[in-house]
C-alpha positions as CSV (number, residue, x, y, z in Angstrom):
1,M,177.0,145.8,85.2
2,T,177.5,149.0,86.9
3,L,174.1,148.7,88.4
4,N,175.3,145.3,89.8
5,L,178.5,146.8,91.2
6,R,176.5,149.5,92.8
7,N,174.0,146.9,94.6
8,A,177.0,144.8,95.7
9,A,178.8,147.7,97.0
10,T,175.7,149.1,98.9
11,L,175.2,145.6,100.3
12,C,178.7,145.2,101.5
13,I,178.3,148.8,103.3
14,A,175.4,147.9,104.9
15,L,176.6,144.3,106.2
16,S,179.5,145.6,107.6
17,I,177.7,148.3,109.4
18,C,175.6,145.5,111.1
19,A,178.8,143.3,111.5
20,L,180.2,146.2,113.7
21,L,177.1,146.9,115.5
22,V,176.4,142.9,116.5
23,V,180.1,143.0,118.2
24,P,179.2,143.8,122.0
25,G,182.6,145.5,122.7
26,N,181.9,147.9,120.0
27,F,180.0,151.5,120.6
28,P,179.7,150.8,124.4
29,G,177.2,153.5,125.0
30,L,174.6,152.0,122.5
31,T,171.7,150.0,124.2
32,G,170.3,146.8,122.6
33,D,167.7,148.7,121.1
34,A,169.5,151.3,119.8
35,R,172.1,148.6,117.9
36,L,169.0,147.1,116.3
37,T,167.5,150.4,115.2
38,L,170.6,151.3,113.8
39,A,171.2,148.4,112.1
40,V,167.8,148.4,110.7
41,F,168.2,152.0,109.6
42,A,171.6,151.4,108.2
43,L,170.1,148.5,105.6
44,A,167.0,150.4,104.6
45,T,169.1,153.6,103.9
46,C,171.6,151.6,101.7
47,A,168.8,149.7,99.9
48,W,166.9,153.1,99.2
49,I,170.3,154.6,97.8
50,G,171.8,151.4,96.2
51,T,168.8,149.3,94.8
52,S,165.7,149.5,92.5
53,I,163.9,148.1,95.0
54,D,160.4,149.9,95.9
55,D,161.2,152.6,98.5
56,T,157.7,151.4,100.3
57,Y,158.4,147.7,100.4
58,I,162.1,148.9,102.0
59,A,160.1,151.1,104.4
60,L,157.5,148.3,105.5
61,G,160.0,145.9,105.8
62,A,162.1,147.8,108.1
63,G,159.1,148.8,110.2
64,L,158.1,145.1,110.4
65,A,161.9,144.3,111.5
66,L,161.6,146.9,114.1
67,T,158.4,145.6,115.5
68,A,159.5,141.8,115.2
69,T,162.4,142.8,117.3
70,G,160.5,144.4,119.9
71,V,161.9,148.0,119.3
72,I,158.6,149.5,118.7
73,S,155.2,148.1,119.6
74,S,152.8,146.8,116.9
75,E,150.5,149.8,118.1
76,T,153.4,152.0,117.1
77,L,153.9,150.6,113.7
78,F,149.9,150.4,112.7
79,G,149.1,153.6,114.8
80,T,151.1,155.7,112.2
81,L,148.1,155.1,109.5
82,G,145.7,156.6,111.8
83,D,147.9,159.7,112.3
84,E,145.7,162.9,111.7
85,T,148.4,164.0,109.0
86,V,147.8,160.4,106.9
87,W,144.1,161.5,106.9
88,L,145.0,165.1,105.8
89,L,147.0,163.9,103.0
90,I,144.1,161.4,101.6
91,C,141.1,163.9,102.0
92,A,143.5,166.1,100.2
93,F,143.8,164.0,97.2
94,V,140.1,163.7,97.2
95,L,139.2,167.3,97.3
96,A,142.1,167.5,94.5
97,A,140.4,164.8,92.2
98,A,137.3,167.1,92.6
99,V,139.3,170.1,91.1
100,A,140.7,168.3,88.3
101,R,137.2,166.8,87.2
102,T,136.0,170.1,86.8
103,G,138.8,171.6,85.0
104,L,138.8,174.7,87.4
105,A,142.9,174.9,87.5
106,G,143.0,175.1,83.7
107,R,140.7,177.9,83.6
108,A,142.5,179.7,86.5
109,A,146.0,179.2,84.8
110,A,144.5,180.4,81.3
111,F,143.3,183.7,83.1
112,L,146.7,184.4,84.6
113,V,148.9,183.7,81.8
114,S,146.6,185.1,78.8
115,G,147.5,188.4,80.6
116,A,151.5,188.3,79.7
117,R,152.6,190.7,77.2
118,S,156.2,189.9,77.3
119,V,158.5,186.8,77.8
120,R,159.5,187.9,81.5
121,Q,155.5,188.6,82.3
122,L,154.5,185.2,80.9
123,T,157.4,183.5,83.1
124,H,156.3,185.1,86.5
125,L,152.6,184.8,86.1
126,T,152.9,181.1,85.1
127,T,155.1,180.9,88.4
128,A,152.2,182.8,90.4
129,A,149.7,180.1,89.1
130,L,152.1,177.4,89.9
131,V,152.5,178.5,93.5
132,V,148.9,178.9,94.0
133,T,148.2,175.1,93.2
134,A,150.0,174.1,96.2
135,F,146.7,175.1,97.9
136,A,144.5,172.9,95.8
137,V,146.6,169.6,95.0
138,P,148.8,167.7,97.5
139,A,152.1,166.6,96.5
140,T,154.6,167.5,93.9
141,S,153.8,164.8,91.3
142,G,150.0,165.2,91.5
143,R,150.7,169.0,90.7
144,A,152.9,167.8,88.0
145,A,150.5,165.9,86.2
146,L,147.5,168.8,86.8
147,A,149.8,171.5,85.3
148,L,150.9,169.1,82.3
149,P,147.7,169.7,80.2
150,V,148.3,173.5,80.8
151,F,151.9,173.3,79.5
152,L,151.0,171.3,76.5
153,A,148.6,174.1,75.6
154,L,151.3,176.8,75.8
155,A,153.8,174.9,74.1
156,K,151.5,174.1,71.0
157,V,150.7,178.2,71.0
158,L,154.4,178.9,71.2
159,A,155.2,176.1,68.9
160,D,157.3,178.7,66.6
161,R,159.5,179.8,69.6
162,R,161.4,176.6,70.5
163,R,163.7,178.1,73.3
164,L,160.7,179.5,75.0
165,V,158.7,176.3,75.2
166,V,162.0,174.4,76.7
167,M,162.2,177.1,79.2
168,L,158.6,176.6,80.5
169,A,159.3,172.7,80.4
170,L,162.2,173.7,83.0
171,L,160.0,176.2,84.8
172,F,156.9,174.0,85.6
173,P,158.7,171.4,87.5
174,T,161.3,173.9,89.0
175,V,158.4,176.0,90.6
176,I,156.4,173.0,91.3
177,L,159.5,171.6,93.4
178,L,160.5,174.9,95.2
179,S,156.7,175.9,95.8
180,A,155.7,172.5,97.8
181,V,157.2,174.5,101.1
182,A,154.2,176.8,101.0
183,T,151.7,174.3,102.7
184,L,151.9,171.3,104.9
185,I,150.2,169.1,102.4
186,G,152.7,170.1,99.6
187,A,154.8,166.8,100.0
188,G,154.6,163.9,101.9
189,A,158.0,164.8,103.5
190,H,156.4,167.6,105.3
191,L,154.1,165.3,106.9
192,I,157.1,163.2,108.1
193,T,159.0,166.2,109.4
194,V,155.7,167.4,111.7
195,S,155.7,163.7,113.0
196,V,159.2,163.6,114.0
197,L,158.9,167.0,115.5
198,W,156.2,165.9,117.5
199,E,157.7,162.6,119.0
200,A,161.2,163.9,119.7
201,T,160.1,167.1,121.1
202,G,156.2,167.3,121.7
203,D,156.1,170.2,119.3
204,R,153.5,170.0,116.6
205,I,153.5,172.4,113.6
206,G,149.6,173.0,112.6
207,F,148.5,174.1,108.8
208,T,148.3,177.5,109.6
209,Q,151.8,177.8,111.3
210,W,153.5,176.2,108.3
211,L,151.6,178.2,105.6
212,L,153.4,181.5,107.7
213,L,156.3,180.0,107.5
214,G,156.7,178.4,104.2
215,L,154.7,180.6,101.9
216,P,157.2,183.6,101.9
217,L,160.2,181.2,101.1
218,A,157.8,179.5,98.6
219,I,157.2,182.7,96.9
220,A,160.5,184.1,97.2
221,S,162.6,180.8,95.8
222,S,160.0,180.1,93.0
223,H,160.4,183.8,91.6
224,L,164.0,183.5,92.1
225,A,164.0,180.1,90.2
226,A,161.8,181.7,87.5
227,E,164.7,184.4,86.9
228,A,167.0,181.6,86.8
229,V,165.5,179.5,84.5
230,L,164.7,182.5,82.1
231,L,168.5,183.4,82.1
232,T,170.0,179.9,81.8
233,T,167.8,178.6,78.8
234,T,167.2,181.7,76.5
235,R,169.1,184.3,74.9
236,R,168.3,188.0,75.2
237,A,166.9,187.8,71.4
238,D,164.2,185.3,72.8
239,R,163.1,187.5,75.6
240,K,162.9,190.6,73.1
241,G,159.9,189.3,71.1
242,P,156.3,190.1,72.8
243,V,153.9,187.3,73.6
244,R,150.5,187.2,72.4
245,I,148.4,184.4,74.0
246,T,144.9,184.5,74.1
247,M,141.9,182.7,75.7
248,D,141.1,181.5,72.3
249,D,144.4,180.2,72.0
250,L,144.4,178.2,75.0
251,Q,141.0,177.0,74.4
252,E,142.1,175.9,71.0
253,H,144.8,172.8,72.8
254,S,142.5,172.3,75.6
255,E,139.9,170.0,76.0
256,K,138.0,171.7,78.8
257,P,136.4,175.1,78.6
258,V,138.9,177.9,79.5
259,T,136.5,180.7,78.7
260,G,132.7,181.8,78.9
261,A,130.3,181.1,81.8
262,W,131.3,179.0,84.7
263,E,129.5,175.4,84.9
264,P,127.5,174.8,88.1
265,A,129.9,171.9,88.8
266,E,133.1,174.7,88.8
267,T,131.3,177.0,90.9
268,R,130.4,174.5,93.6
269,C,134.0,173.3,93.4
270,A,135.5,176.6,93.7
271,L,133.4,177.6,96.7
272,L,134.2,174.3,98.5
273,L,138.1,174.9,97.8
274,A,137.9,178.4,98.9
275,T,136.0,177.4,102.2
276,V,138.4,174.8,103.3
277,V,141.6,176.7,102.5
278,A,139.9,179.5,104.8
279,L,139.3,176.8,107.4
280,W,143.0,175.7,107.5
281,C,144.1,179.0,107.4
282,S,141.7,179.9,110.2
283,E,142.4,177.2,112.7
284,P,143.7,179.3,115.5
285,L,140.2,180.9,115.6
286,H,137.8,177.7,115.5
287,Q,140.2,175.0,116.9
288,V,138.9,172.6,114.3
289,P,142.1,170.3,113.0
290,P,143.0,170.6,109.4
291,A,142.4,166.8,109.4
292,V,139.0,167.2,110.3
293,V,138.3,170.2,108.0
294,A,140.0,168.5,104.9
295,L,137.4,165.3,105.6
296,I,134.5,167.7,105.6
297,G,135.6,169.0,102.2
298,A,136.0,165.5,101.3
299,V,132.7,164.4,101.8
300,V,131.2,167.5,100.4
301,A,133.3,167.3,97.4
302,A,131.9,163.3,96.9
303,S,128.4,163.9,97.6
304,P,125.7,162.9,95.3
305,A,124.0,166.4,95.4
306,L,126.9,169.1,95.9
307,G,130.1,166.8,94.9
308,T,132.0,166.7,91.5
309,V,133.3,163.2,91.8
310,H,132.4,159.9,92.8
311,L,134.3,158.9,96.0
312,K,135.6,155.5,94.6
313,D,137.0,157.2,91.4
314,A,138.5,160.0,94.0
315,L,139.8,157.4,96.1
316,K,141.8,155.8,93.2
317,T,143.8,158.8,92.9
318,V,145.3,158.9,96.2
319,P,148.9,157.5,96.3
320,W,148.5,154.5,98.9
321,S,151.8,153.6,98.5
322,L,153.3,156.7,99.5
323,L,150.9,156.7,102.6
324,L,152.1,153.3,103.4
325,F,155.7,154.7,103.0
326,M,155.3,157.5,105.4
327,A,153.6,155.4,107.9
328,A,156.4,153.0,108.1
329,T,159.0,156.0,108.2
330,M,157.3,157.7,110.9
331,A,157.5,154.2,113.0
332,M,161.3,154.6,112.2
333,G,161.6,157.6,113.2
334,V,159.9,156.9,116.7
335,A,162.3,154.0,116.9
336,L,165.5,156.2,116.7
337,A,164.2,158.8,119.0
338,E,163.0,156.6,121.6
339,S,166.1,153.9,121.3
340,G,168.7,156.8,121.9
341,A,170.1,155.8,118.4
342,A,169.5,159.4,116.8
343,K,171.3,160.7,120.0
344,W,174.3,158.4,119.5
345,L,174.8,159.1,116.1
346,V,175.3,162.7,116.4
347,G,177.3,162.4,119.5
348,G,180.6,162.3,118.1
349,V,180.0,165.1,115.8
350,P,181.2,168.5,116.9
351,L,178.1,170.6,118.0
352,D,180.0,173.4,119.3
353,L,179.2,176.2,116.3
354,P,177.3,179.2,116.0
355,P,174.0,178.8,115.4
356,W,174.0,180.4,111.8
357,L,176.9,177.8,110.9
358,F,175.0,174.7,112.1
359,L,172.0,175.8,110.2
360,A,174.3,176.4,107.0
361,V,175.8,173.0,107.4
362,V,172.3,171.1,107.5
363,I,170.9,173.1,104.6
364,A,174.1,172.3,102.7
365,V,173.8,168.4,103.3
366,S,169.8,168.5,103.0
367,T,170.3,170.5,99.5
368,A,173.0,168.0,98.1
369,A,171.1,164.7,99.7
370,H,169.0,164.4,96.3
371,L,172.2,163.2,94.6
372,V,172.3,160.1,97.0
373,L,168.4,159.8,98.1
374,Q,166.1,160.3,95.2
375,S,163.1,160.1,97.2
376,R,162.0,163.4,98.8
377,S,160.3,161.5,101.5
378,A,163.1,159.0,102.1
379,R,165.6,161.8,102.6
380,S,163.5,163.9,105.4
381,S,162.7,160.1,106.9
382,V,167.2,159.8,107.0
383,L,167.9,163.4,107.8
384,V,165.3,165.0,110.0
385,P,165.8,162.7,112.9
386,L,169.4,163.3,113.1
387,V,169.1,167.2,112.5
388,V,166.5,167.1,115.4
389,A,168.9,165.0,117.7
390,A,171.7,167.3,116.7
391,A,170.0,170.7,117.0
392,I,169.1,169.6,120.5
393,G,172.8,169.0,121.1
394,A,173.7,172.0,119.8
395,G,171.4,174.2,121.5
396,V,169.8,175.1,118.3
397,N,165.9,175.1,118.0
398,P,165.0,171.5,116.6
399,V,161.8,173.4,115.0
400,A,163.9,175.6,112.7
401,A,166.6,172.9,112.1
402,A,163.8,170.8,111.0
403,L,162.1,173.0,108.8
404,A,165.3,174.4,107.1
405,S,166.6,170.8,106.2
406,T,163.0,170.2,105.3
407,A,162.6,173.2,103.0
408,A,166.2,172.7,101.3
409,A,165.5,169.3,100.6
410,G,162.9,170.5,98.1
411,F,165.9,171.6,95.8
412,C,166.0,168.3,93.5
413,H,166.6,169.3,90.1
414,T,170.3,168.1,89.0
415,L,169.4,165.1,87.4
416,P,166.2,163.9,85.4
417,A,165.6,161.2,87.8
418,S,166.2,163.4,91.0
419,A,162.4,164.0,91.2
420,K,159.0,162.8,89.5
421,P,158.0,166.2,88.1
422,V,161.2,166.7,86.8
423,T,161.1,163.2,84.8
424,L,157.8,163.9,83.7
425,F,158.7,167.0,82.0
426,A,161.9,165.7,80.7
427,D,160.2,163.2,78.1
428,I,157.0,164.9,76.5
429,P,156.6,162.8,73.1
430,G,156.2,165.7,70.1
431,T,157.2,168.6,72.5
432,P,160.8,170.2,72.7
433,T,161.9,169.9,76.3
434,Y,165.2,170.6,78.3
435,T,168.1,168.2,78.2
436,P,170.5,167.0,81.1
437,R,172.9,169.7,80.2
438,D,170.1,172.2,80.6
439,L,169.3,170.9,84.3
440,L,173.2,170.7,85.4
441,R,173.3,174.5,84.1
442,L,170.4,175.8,86.2
443,S,171.3,173.6,89.2
444,A,174.9,175.7,89.5
445,V,173.2,178.9,89.7
446,L,169.9,177.7,91.6
447,A,171.4,175.4,94.5
448,P,173.3,178.2,96.2
449,L,170.4,180.7,95.3
450,T,167.8,178.4,97.1
451,A,170.2,177.2,100.0
452,A,171.0,181.1,100.6
453,A,167.1,181.8,100.5
454,V,166.1,179.3,103.0
455,L,169.3,180.2,105.5
456,L,168.2,183.9,105.3
457,C,164.8,182.7,106.2
458,A,165.7,180.5,109.1
459,L,167.9,183.5,110.4
460,T,166.0,186.8,110.0
461,L,162.0,185.8,108.9
462,W,161.0,183.0,111.2
463,P,162.5,184.4,114.5
464,L,159.8,187.2,113.7
465,L,157.3,184.5,112.9
466,G,157.6,182.6,116.3
467,V,160.4,180.5,115.5
468,P,163.7,181.3,117.0
469,V,167.0,179.9,116.1
470,R,167.7,179.1,119.7
């Protein structure tokens, strides 16, 4: 009943907005294309918020409506699928499938956590291992799926210390979500942000620049979050006891080997991954686009002689629904920018704010947006075009504003349904895990911490790295 009322209320709001836009006398500054764009944008946003219809289906419908009404061309709609950022993500998933097939990630994680001798060491070594996975596995849901077996092995080893298991269950998705900002391929929302910036301002953020800006924030926010998780889910007595986790303990609960000599497939995969990441990071030196590097890596990873996975099996792991969603929302972003709708939307907002206050408002709204829009990509699709338009009007660097919004939107820990990794670790049969109350307790501490970390980076660190506030 509640869901039906919510759907009805959302539909009424969307139809009311559309009715107001249809009347020619209303909003005299709007062109016909801008009215159509805003109507489609309002319907799509309300559908994302208030209905259970698949996000990708809504985005495709919105893209089709904009094309059918002539706001954007069919070349714009279909051309987004050929964008190099889409190809980067496809190839990154092929590489991730090769890594998962070898068990290399589990071996690396076991090596790190087996060195822990205290609860705090275990917490921060686990955090460091999860941050590193951002370079190997694209998208937060893929990293959560890869990390789940490692968590289950740790949970079995620590079965007699229930609160530590609950702490780890909360730590894994928390760090996975916050560390995604480290790389361009960390979340689909990042690729949407890059596309919107390119269309609106002509500025393109490459893999290396994103790494330079995002990695310090990812490391700082992840380890801050680790402390917050540790302090909100365990007692002093839980943290006092020593920890003894050996390779043999982890091997006992792992299907793939975590000790002994590396198999040839593991060695080849590690060398390939290291080469790809090194080429991504050194893009300014060789000028080879990250998507081309990723494609070379994917071809090698799936090759008969050197590869560790069959191409058809690797392609099955690619989230095609996410790619279609990204393509459609990129087209929506083009329509918002080119029709003038985004500029008009922020025209009535007071923009004569100091840059620090403007960024603080953007970060606060982006941090809270997960309570309304559960999809991280949908949040960026809605917020980033408006943030870019508002930043231009306020005299703030749109790159800094868009990055701050996207980084802040990575916080989505309040409810079990707020993000896929949170949902995945919230219900694990036979293993103690966190409750909604644990999430709320953590969110009360973590939300202001992560927002402050993003604001501090935007005001102090990023200007030193070539992204000034103005």
